[in-house]
C-alpha positions, 0 to 999 in steps of 0.5 A, a space after each residue: 500500500 502506497 500512502 501519501 501524507 500531506 501537511 503544512 510542516 513536518 519534522 524537524 519543525 515542532 507543533 501538534 500537527 507536525 508531531 501527529 503526522 510524524 508519529 503515524 508516518 513512522 509507524 506506518 512506514 514499518 509495513 507500508 511505503 510512506 511519502 510525506 509532501 510538506 512545505 519548507 522555507 528554512 533551507 532543509 533538503 528538498 528530498 530525503 529519507 527520514 526513518 523509512 519515510 520519503 519526505 519531499 519539501 516544496 517551496 511555499 509562500 508562508 507569510 507569518 508562517 501561515 497558509 503555506 501556499 505551494 504551487 510546486 506541491 500542487 503540480 506534483 500532486 497532480 502527477 502523483 499516484 497513491 493508494 491512499 492520500 491522507 491530508 492534514 490541517 484545514 487551516 492551511 492550503 496543502 490539505 486543499 491541494 491534496 484533493 488533486 492527487 491521484 488516489 484510490 482513497 482520500 482521507 482527511 484529518 482537518 485538526 479543525 477548530 473553527 477560528 483563525 489566529 487573528 480577526 483577519 484570519 477569521 475573515 479569510 476562513 469565512 471566505 475560504 469556507 465554500 472552497 474548503 467544503 469541497 475537501 469534505 465532499 470529496 473525502 472518503 473518510 474524515 477523522 476528527 480528534 475529539 467529539 467537539 471537533 466532530 460536532 464543529 465539522 458537522 455544524 460548519 460543513 454539514 458532514 454526515 455523522 457516519 462519515 466522521 471517525 473519531 481517532 484521538 491523538 496518541 502519546 509515546 508512553 514508553 518515553 514516560 516510563 520510570 520517570 521520577 519527579 526531582 525534588 526542588 526547593 521551588 515549585 514549577 508551572 509549565 506551559 508548552 505552546 506556540 507563542 500566540 495570543 490565543 494560546 493564553 500563556 499571558 494568563 499564567 504570567 498575570 497570575 504569577 504575582 499573586 502566587 508565592 515567590 517560590 513558584 516559578 514558570 517555565 515557558 517552552 515554545 516560540 512564536 510572534 507573541 514572545 516579545 509581548 510576553 517578556 514585556 508583560 513579565 517585566 511590567 509585572 515584576 516577575 521576569 526573574 521567576 520565568 524561564 523561556 525555552 524553545 525547540 526542546 525535544 526528546 528526553 529533555 522535553 519529557 524531563 521538563 514535563 516530569 519535573 513540573 508541578 503543574 501544567 497549564 494550557 489556557 488556549 481559546 481553541 484547540 482540536 486535541 492538544 498533544 501537550 495535555 497527553 504528554 503532561 498527564 503521561 508524566 503524572 503532572 496535573 493540568 489546568 486548562 481553559 474550560 472551553 471547546 475540546 479541552 473540556 473533554 479532559 476536565 475530570 477535577 481529579 487530574 485535569 481542572 478547568 477554568 472559565 473564560 474570561 480568565 480572572 487572575 485571582 481565580 486562576 491563582 486560587 486554582 493553581 494553589 489548589 492543584 499544584 503538586 497533586 498526584 495524577 492517577 488513573 488516566 487512560 491515554 491512547 498510544 500511537 500504536 492504537 491510533 495507527 491501528 484505527 487509521 489503517 482500518 480506515 485505509 482498508 475499508 
């Protein structure tokens, strides 16, 4: 079976969708012939084999690292021939182009959350909708990551329920086995996210002055909002209690999860964030924005929700309640399960 994965960015780029495609592709490549079409403007090789996968990178127009418009990819897709074409990420052009590839079956995982990063992006999304709808009309199967995403897809694109299969993101549980939290004099709150305003990292910074001086904040990620976060930390007099990191991978990232006393993701919208799975796999309690797909994680035992608009005093109170709690009894999908379900769709 010849399988093509189409996505806006791929490893070594870091992100939720990038990680999703990488994890399923590597496992599929153990049994099938797998190719990835992606875009890149960073100077990486245009074509190389990575972990048994043929990765082809195409030049693109990507203002502010968005849209990833690549006519070279479109031309190559029109010439391609695969058994399965699996397109990812409704919010960028490569998924739309993937429908032009020659295939026996077309699978779509949209990672859809309805909203754009800015008001201007929202206007573009509304204009794009009549064209984007064609993706779902032509797809043989649509994969949603959560019940919430499925409900959005049905509401926004009138997709029949029986055309959508829910397959959550997975986690590499073996990476988290045998971890022990390191004893430290201070407690640590961890945020792992692309640094955009909608990700809500600023709320963690705003709560920090209301917490004990011994509580620190670690922020892992990069993005256009970083300068404003640094400025906010200086304004509130808490910059000395915050550490910024980026491009952490593998054991270094896993150790950050394990040594944190609390993980926070206060995003306004997400499809199904892998970072929550990774935090819980590391036995670190979580606080999330009590909205959208994040609600599906809230059990008030291991994962706690806070309502929008976020009030700093209420957040600080919840942090004091949750930080350092023991995580028990969480059931997480492994990537092997994700791939098993995905292959069943391919073979329907």
